[in-house]
N, C-alpha and C positions, 0 to 999 in steps of 0.2 A: 856480733855474728849476723844479726838481722840486717845490718847495713850491707854486709858482703852479699848475703842472700838476695837482697833487693837489687843490688847492682848487677849481680849475675843473672837474676831472673828477668831483668829488663831486656835481655837479648834473646833472639830465637835459639841460638846455640846454647845459651845459659839454661833455658828451660829444658832442653834435651839433656844437658849435663845433670841438672837437678834430678830429673826422673831416673836417669841411669844410675846415678850415685846412690839414690835411695835404695834401689834394688841391690846394688853391689854391697852397700854397708849392711843391709839386712841378710846378706847371703841367700837371697831369693833367686837362685840361678835358673830355676824353671821359668819364672817370669822374665828374667833378664834375657833368656834365650828368645822368648816371644817378642820382647822389646827390640832386640837386634834384628830379628827377621822382618818385623814390620817397620822399624824406624831407621834402618840403615839403607843407604843408596845401593842399588844392585851392583854397580861397578866396584864399590868398596868391598862388598861381600864376595865378589869374584876374586879379588886380590887376596882376601883373608876371610875365609868362610866363617859362618856363625860358630860352628863347633870349635874351631881353632881359637877364635876370639874368646869364647867361653872358657876354654882351658887356660888361656892367658890370664883371664880375670880371676879364675879360681886360684891360680898360682900366686897372683898378686895379693889376693885376699889372705891367703895362707902366710905369705912372706911378710906383708906389711900390715895386715889387720885392716880395720876400718880406716877410711881416709876422711880428712876434713880439710877445708880450704884454709891455708895459712896466709896466702897473699895472692892478690890479683895482679897479673902482669899485663893482661890486655883483655878488654871486653869490647867486642864489636858486635854488630847485630848477628852476623853469620859465623863468627869464630871467637873462641875464648882461649886464653892461655893462663893457667893458674899454677901456683906452687901449692902442692898438697902435702899434708903431714900425716904420715902413717902412725898407727897406734904404737908401733914398735920403734918409733923415733926417727925413721928415715924420711927425708924430704924427696918429693917427686915432682916433676914438671908434667902437667897434663895439657894437652891441646885437643880441642874438639871443634870441628867445622861442620856446617850444615849447608844444604842447598838454599838458594834464595827463594825458590818457589815453595808454596805450601805443599806438603806438610813438613817441610824443612828436615829432610832426611839427612842423617849423619853421613858425611863424605870422608871424614878424617877423624881418627881417634888414636892418640898415642899417650902412653904413660911411661916416662923414663925416670929412673932414680937419679937424683943429684948426688954428688960425691960427699957432701958434708952431712954430718949427723946432727940432729937437734934433740937434746935430752931434756929441754925445759918445756915440757908439755904442760 
């Protein structure tokens, strides 16, 4: 797991992902709200406001539980795509992209369930 974390953390998008997932997995939605307000690009928030994103994340947390990285599909400096494994056995695809300029605001975030189930946690 340290190797995965190191590979993910080597990219700008990966560092945003790690910070956001820590709050998500801890169910710290108050801090997650603040993270989204300050760490998401304005246009992304116009398309999907913080409160709606927060409701989606709360629903995902309730439905899937905590998430952990199962597989890295792509790690680039400004975008990552991962396969996540939920506590309740479902696999999900996560994509996160950030701006190239500092502070590397999140421009794209989506989490979609994959159809196969994985019971060998």
